N, C-alpha and C positions, 0 to 999 in steps of 0.2 A: 547628707546634704551639707553643703558648705554654708558657713555663716557669712555675714556681710564683709567681715575682715578677711576671711579666707578667700572669698571671691576677689576682693581688692588685691590681695597678695598674688593670687594666680594671674590676674590681669597684668600687674606690675612685672611679674617674672617673665611673662610672654613678651611684653613690650621691651624689656631689657635685653633678652636674648635675641629677639628679632633685630633690634637696633645694632647690637654687637655683631651679629652675623652679616648684616648689610655693610657695616663699617669694614669688616674683614674682607668682604668681596670687593668693595671699592679700593681698599688698600692693595689687594692682589692685582686688580686691573691696572692700577697706576704704577706698579713696580714689576716690570718685565725683565729686569736684568738678573743675572745669575748671582747666587750666593754660595759660599763654601760652608758645608755642614760637617762638623766633626762629631763622631760618636766617641764620647769621652773615655771610657775605660780602654778602648781599643785604639790602635793607630790607624783609623779608617776615616777617610775624607770623601765627601760626595759634593759635587758641584751641580746644583739644580737651580732652576728659576725660582724666584721668590714667590711668585703666584702659585706654583705647584706646592711649595712648602706651606703657604698659608691655607690654601683650599684643602690640601691633604690633611693638615692638622684639624681643620674645621670638620671635615668628613669623618675622620677617626673619632673626634669628640662626639658627633651625632650618633655614630654607630655604637660606640662604647656606652653612651648614655642610654640608648634604646635597650642594649643587651642587659645592662645592670638593672634597669627598671623592670624589664621582663622577668629577670631572675628573682628580683625582690618580690614581685607580685605572684610568682608561681604558686607558693603554698596557699595564698588567699584564693586564687582562681580555682585551685583544686578543691578546697573546702566548699566554695560556692557551687561548683559543678556537682559535688556529692549531695549537697543540700537540695539542689534543683531536681536531681534524680529521685531523691526520697519523696519530695513533694509531688512529682509527676506520678510516681508509683502509688502514693496515697490517694491522689485525686482519681487515678484510673480505677483503683479498687472501690472508691466511693461511687463512682459512676456505674461500675458493673453491679454493685450492690443495689443501687437505686433502680437500675434497669430490671434486675431480677424481682424486686418488690413490685414494680409497676406491672410486670408480666403476670405475677401471681394474683394481683388484685383485679385484673381484668377478666371478665367473663367472655367466653367465646360465643359470638353471635353466629348462629347457623341459620341460613335461609331455609325456609320450608321447601321441600321438594314437591313439585306438582306432579300429579299422576296424569300424564298426557292422555292416556286411553280413557280414563274416567272423565276427564275434562271435555274431550271431544264427543263423548257419548250422550 
């Protein structure tokens, strides 16, 4: 569980990145002219619209952030999944044991059979 400061930092981070993303989108919309992009170590130039460059960079940032956070949380998710499997197995075993004890403690009630011929006579 997050403390008060942790929640405040999380809200601040969300507000900051949301504001930054909106600013980039507005900048992209207002700049529709083309720009020249050079890939430094190579002698390679590309002329693309500025909005494609801005939105592409923003998209690549979102995708790479998602991938890095997913890879970072992969070991923790694996441990949690294994812990849940052990808990489920333990609870299932306890339930089976409890059902067996209940069945052994119960007596079987048998209805007396009526002799139809003796009853009618």
